[in-house]
C-alpha positions as CSV (number, residue, x, y, z in Angstrom):
1,X,15.7,17.9,-12.8
2,X,18.4,16.7,-10.7
3,X,16.4,13.6,-9.2
4,X,15.9,12.7,-13.1
5,X,19.6,12.6,-13.9
6,X,20.3,11.0,-10.4
7,X,17.3,8.4,-10.9
8,X,19.0,7.8,-14.7
9,X,22.3,7.4,-13.5
10,X,21.4,4.5,-10.9
11,X,19.9,2.6,-13.1
12,X,22.4,3.0,-15.7
13,X,24.7,1.9,-13.2
14,X,22.2,-1.2,-12.3
15,X,22.1,-2.6,-15.2
16,X,25.9,-2.1,-16.1
17,X,26.3,-4.0,-12.7
18,X,24.1,-6.5,-13.9
19,X,25.5,-7.0,-17.2
20,X,29.2,-7.4,-16.0
21,X,27.8,-10.0,-13.7
22,X,26.4,-11.7,-16.2
23,X,29.3,-11.9,-18.1
24,X,31.7,-12.9,-15.7
25,X,28.9,-15.2,-13.8
26,X,29.2,-13.0,-10.3
27,X,27.1,-15.2,-8.5
28,X,25.8,-11.8,-6.2
29,X,25.1,-9.7,-9.1
30,X,23.0,-12.8,-10.7
31,X,20.9,-13.5,-7.5
32,X,20.0,-9.3,-7.7
33,X,19.0,-9.9,-11.7
34,X,17.1,-13.3,-10.7
35,X,15.3,-11.5,-8.2
36,X,14.8,-8.3,-10.2
37,X,13.7,-10.3,-12.6
38,X,10.8,-12.1,-10.4
39,X,9.5,-8.9,-8.9
40,X,9.0,-7.5,-12.4
41,X,6.7,-10.1,-13.5
42,X,4.9,-10.1,-10.3
43,X,4.4,-6.6,-11.1
44,X,3.4,-7.1,-14.8
45,X,1.0,-9.5,-13.4
46,X,-0.7,-7.4,-10.2
47,X,-0.1,-3.8,-11.7
48,X,-2.5,-3.4,-15.0
49,X,-5.8,-4.8,-13.3
50,X,-5.2,-2.7,-10.0
51,X,-5.2,0.6,-12.1
52,X,-7.8,-0.6,-14.0
53,X,-9.6,-1.2,-10.6
54,X,-8.4,2.3,-9.1
55,X,-9.4,3.9,-12.1
56,X,-12.9,2.9,-11.9
57,X,-13.2,3.4,-8.5
58,X,-12.1,7.1,-9.0
59,X,-14.6,7.5,-11.9
60,X,-17.5,5.7,-10.2
61,X,-17.5,5.8,-6.4
62,X,-18.5,9.6,-5.8
63,X,-16.8,11.6,-3.7
64,X,-20.0,12.3,-1.5
65,X,-19.6,8.3,-0.6
66,X,-16.0,8.6,0.4
67,X,-17.0,11.7,2.7
68,X,-19.9,9.9,4.1
69,X,-18.1,6.5,4.9
70,X,-14.3,7.7,5.3
71,X,-14.6,11.7,6.3
72,X,-14.3,14.0,9.3
73,X,-17.7,12.8,10.6
74,X,-17.5,9.1,9.4
75,X,-16.3,8.3,13.5
76,X,-15.7,4.5,14.1
77,X,-17.4,3.3,11.3
78,X,-14.5,4.6,9.2
79,X,-12.1,2.9,10.9
80,X,-13.8,-0.9,10.3
81,X,-15.0,0.5,6.5
82,X,-11.3,0.9,5.9
83,X,-10.3,-2.5,7.6
84,X,-13.2,-4.4,5.4
85,X,-11.7,-2.7,2.1
86,X,-7.8,-3.0,2.9
87,X,-9.0,-7.1,4.0
88,X,-10.0,-7.1,0.3
89,X,-7.0,-5.3,-1.3
90,X,-5.3,-7.4,-3.6
91,X,-1.4,-6.6,-4.2
92,X,-1.2,-5.9,-1.0
93,X,1.0,-2.3,-0.5
94,X,1.0,-2.4,-4.1
95,X,-2.3,-1.4,-4.3
96,X,-2.9,0.4,-1.1
97,X,-1.0,3.5,-1.6
98,X,-2.8,4.5,-5.5
99,X,-6.4,3.6,-3.7
100,X,-5.3,5.7,-0.2
101,X,-4.1,8.6,-2.8
102,X,-7.7,8.2,-4.1
103,X,-9.2,7.9,-0.9
104,X,-7.4,11.1,0.3
105,X,-8.4,13.1,-2.9
106,X,-12.0,12.3,-2.5
107,X,-12.2,13.6,1.1
108,X,-11.1,10.8,3.2
109,X,-9.6,12.0,6.6
110,X,-5.5,11.4,7.3
111,X,-6.5,8.6,10.3
112,X,-8.5,6.4,7.7
113,X,-6.2,6.6,5.1
114,X,-3.8,5.7,7.5
115,X,-5.5,2.8,9.1
116,X,-6.3,1.6,5.6
117,X,-2.9,1.6,4.7
118,X,-1.9,-0.4,7.6
119,X,-4.6,-2.5,7.8
120,X,-3.6,-3.1,3.8
121,X,-0.2,-5.0,5.1
122,X,-1.7,-7.0,7.5
123,X,-5.2,-8.3,7.4
124,X,-5.5,-9.4,3.5
125,X,-8.3,-12.4,3.4
126,X,-6.0,-14.3,1.6
127,X,-2.6,-13.9,3.9
128,X,-5.1,-14.4,7.0
129,X,-6.3,-17.6,5.7
130,X,-3.1,-18.7,5.1
131,X,-1.4,-17.9,8.3
132,X,-4.7,-19.6,9.8
133,X,-3.5,-22.9,8.3
134,X,-0.4,-23.4,9.2
135,X,0.4,-21.4,12.6
136,X,-3.7,-22.1,13.8
137,X,-6.5,-20.0,14.2
138,X,-5.8,-19.0,18.2
139,X,-2.4,-17.4,16.6
140,X,-4.1,-15.3,13.7
141,X,-6.9,-14.1,16.3
142,X,-4.4,-13.0,18.6
143,X,-2.4,-11.3,16.1
144,X,-5.4,-9.4,14.5
145,X,-6.5,-8.5,17.7
146,X,-3.8,-7.0,18.8
147,X,-2.6,-5.3,15.9
148,X,-5.6,-3.5,14.8
149,X,-6.3,-1.5,17.7
150,X,-2.4,-0.7,17.5
151,X,-2.9,0.6,13.6
152,X,-5.6,2.5,14.8
153,X,-4.4,4.3,17.9
154,X,-1.1,4.9,16.0
155,X,-3.9,6.4,12.7
156,X,-5.3,8.8,14.9
157,X,-2.0,9.5,16.4
158,X,-0.1,10.5,13.4
159,X,-3.6,12.6,12.4
160,X,-3.2,14.7,15.8
161,X,0.8,14.8,14.6
162,X,0.4,16.4,11.6
163,X,-2.7,18.5,12.5
164,X,-6.1,19.2,10.5
165,X,-4.4,22.1,8.4
166,X,-1.6,19.8,7.3
167,X,-1.9,19.6,3.1
168,X,-0.4,17.8,1.1
169,X,0.7,19.7,-2.2
170,X,0.6,17.8,-5.7
171,X,4.4,18.1,-6.1
172,X,4.7,16.5,-2.6
173,X,2.6,13.3,-4.2
C-alpha cells in the first residue's frame, strides 16, 4: 500500500512539473515532456502486439518443449536456442523481460534466462544489420564473438551465485 501511495505521489509531482513547465515555458521541462510523449507513443506502438505474442507463447508452447530446449538438461544447446530466440525478439528489453518471465514459469533454467535477456539487448537482427552497415561487418563480428561468450559466462556465474535452491516468489515478480 505504501508503495502505491509513493507511485501516485511521484506521478503527481511529475505531472505538476510538466504542467508548470508548459505554463512558464521552462525549456528543460518542455524537453522532458517531449521525450516522455515520444517514449509513450513508441510503447503504445510496440507493447500491444508484443503482449499478444507473449500470450500466444504462453498458450501454444508447451512446458515440456521449453524444458527440453531451455531446461536443466538442455546443455549448450539451450544457450544457442536462447541467443536465436533473443535475436528475433522485436522491441528489445521491453519485450524480453515478459518473455523471460514466461520462460521462467515454463521451466527454463536461470542461466538460459539470463543469456536470453543479455542477448536480447545485444544481438537483435535489425540492430546487428544496422550496426554492420555503419561500422562494418568486421567490427560487428568482433563485437558479437566477444559479447556472446561473456554473456554466457556471466549467466552461468549468476546461476551458480543464486544457487539451485533459489525460488522466486510471486510477490517478487
